[in-house]
N, C-alpha and C positions, 0 to 999 in steps of 0.2 A: 442438415441445412444445405440449401443450394446457393449458387453464386449470385442469384438475383435478390436474395434477402439482405436487408440492410442491417448488418451487425455493428455494434458499437466499436469505434476505433480505440477508445480508452475506457477501461473499466477499473474503478477503484473499489476496494473492499475494506470495510471495517469488520474485522473478524472477532465478533463479540461472543462470549459464552463459554470460553475454555474452562474457567474455574467452576462455573455452575454445572457444566458437563461432568467435571471431575467429582463434584459433590453428589450428583445423581448416581454416578457409577461407584461411589464409595472408594475413590482413590485420592491420592494427594493432588493439590492444585497443579503442581508441575507436570503430573501425568496428563492433565488436560492440555497444558501448553505443548507437550510433546505430540499429543494426538493432533493438535491444531497445526503443528509444523508439517506433519505428514499430509494433511489436507491441502496446505499451501502448495506442496509439490504436485499433488493431484490436479489442483485447479489450474496451475500455470501450464501444465501439459495440455489439459483440456482446452484452455484458452488458445493455445497455439494451434491445436487441431481444428478448432472452429474458424480460426483466421483472425483473431483479435491481435492487434499489433502491440498495444500497450496495456499492461495490467499492473496495478499498484496495490500494495497492502500496507495498512497502518499497523505496525508491529507494537509500538509503545509510545506513550506520551512522556513528557519530561517528568511528570509526577509518578508514573507507574512504578518505576524501580524504587523510588523513595518510600512508597506506601507499603511495599511488600515486606514480608519478614526476611531476615537475613538468609534463612534456609531457602526460601523461595527465590530470592534474588540469585543466590549461588546456582540453584538448579536451572534457572532461566538462562544464565550465562552459559552453562554447559549445553543446554539445548541450542542456543544460538551458535555456539562453536560447532557442534555436531552438524547442524543443518547447513551452515555456510560452507563448511569443509566438503560436505557431500554435494552441495550445489555447485561449488567451484570445480569439482572433479567429474561432474556429470557430462557424459558424451553428448547428451541432448542439448545442453547449453551451447556447445560448439557446433554441433551438426545443424541446429536450428538457428544459429547466429543470434543468440539472446544477449542483449546488452544489459548488464546488471548495474543498478545504482542504488545508493542508500542516502536518504536525506534526513536531516535533523541534527541534533547536537550529540550524536552518538560518540563522536571522537572524544568529547569531554567526559562522557558518563561511563563508557564501557572500558573494560580492562585493555591494556595495551596489546596483549596477545590476540584478543578478539578483533581489535581495531586493525591489526596487521593482516589478519585473515581476510577481513572484509575488503580492505584496501587492495589486497592482492587480486581478489576476484574482480573488483571494479577495473583494475588496470588490465587484466587479462582479456576482458570482454569489451573494452571501451570502443573498439572499432567495429563491433557487430551492429548490423543495421536492420535486420529483418524483424526482430521482436525486442521489446523493452520491458524489463522486470524491475520495478522500483519498490523499495521498502522504506517506510518512514519509521525511524527509530529515535527515541528521545525527542519526539517532535510535538510541537504545538502550533496550530494554525494561527492562533492569536499572536504568539511570539514571532512567527514568520512575517505576519503583516506589519507588526510594530518595527521589526528589524528592517524591513523593506522601506518603510516610511523614513526611518532614520538615515538610511543610505541615500535615499532620494534628496533629503534635505542637505546632506553633505555634498552631494554630487552636482547639484544644479543651482544656478544663480536665482536669486529672488525674482519672482515675476514670471519665471518660465512656466508655460502651460503644461501641467502634468496630464499625460495621456494614459489610456489603458495600456498602450505598448510600453511606456516607461515603467508603469507599476509591475507589469509581468516581467520585465527585464531584471528587476531587483528581487524577485521571489526565488525561493529555493527551487520552485518548479518551473523555472524559466525555460528549461529545455523540454518540458513535457507539454503535450497538447491539453486543451481543456478536457475535463471528464465528461463523457457522454452518459455514463451509467454508474451510479453509486449503489453498492449493495452493502447492507448491514445485516448481520446475523444476530441471533440471540434473543429475538422476540421483543426488543425494546426499540420502537420506531422513533428514534431521535438522532440528532447529530451531536458531535462531541468536540470540545476544545477548538472550535473553528477549523476542523479538518479540511484542508485544501479549500478554504472559503472562497477564494477568488476563482478557482478552477471548477467548482461545482455549481456555479450560479445558475446555469441552465441545464444541469444534469437531470436525467430521469432517475427516480429513486425506487429502490426495491428493498423491502424489509422482510426478512425471513424469520419465522418463529423458531427455526432450528438453531441449536447451539452450533458454533463453528465446526467442531470436530464431526458433526453429523451432516455438514453441508458439503457433500462430495461432488464429483463430476456431474452426476445426473441432476442434482439440484441446481448446479450452476447452469447447466444447459437449459433447464426449465426457466430459469431467470432470464437467460438470453432470449429465449423464445417469447417470453413476456415482453421484453423490450421491442422485439421485432413487430409484435402485434400493435404496439401503441402508435398513435399519431402524434408527431412532433409539431405543435402549433407555434411555439415560440412567440406567443403574444398575438398571433393572427386571429 
């Protein structure tokens, strides 16, 4: 890719298909999640190489952990711990000045030890300005919007004109730019649980038939090339 090509500023990914990938390969569901974690590492590096400033991943909804078996939940926690410890100790994160953030109700749902690991990484990278890596854990876009509306009602006098700027200010994503490109893997072309509903209003959409563990750097680059080829009309 050359400097004249218009790459997306913010790419959000719904990484669907880990469990189905595991079933196809005859392994346990958590093996699919572990394979997916490895792909996240590959994609974040590829995004930085391409020049994408913001990349966001939906890790889990509020209901995901509740619906899984006890064994799968335990294995998922282990994968989260292993991934975030590795991420926080990666030289690339500091060399490339990647700011890490995690949005959602993860502090309420995840074990304290894991919460501490994540918070340590957020704190260590909070002043990085070149790239932004965001994870959505225990997140619901529907709940995000409802919580924002409740905050607005409490914060403003009756009769105040509610603007787009005010709504954005009260969202979990208040510090993130709008999404330019939303990618969903797994072969099911739909959105889920209001994921970033405010921020994807004008996003280009890309649906891949590949399960997430098979959606590596080359597939990601193909998706970005598809974005570059498209014409953004925005209603014109």
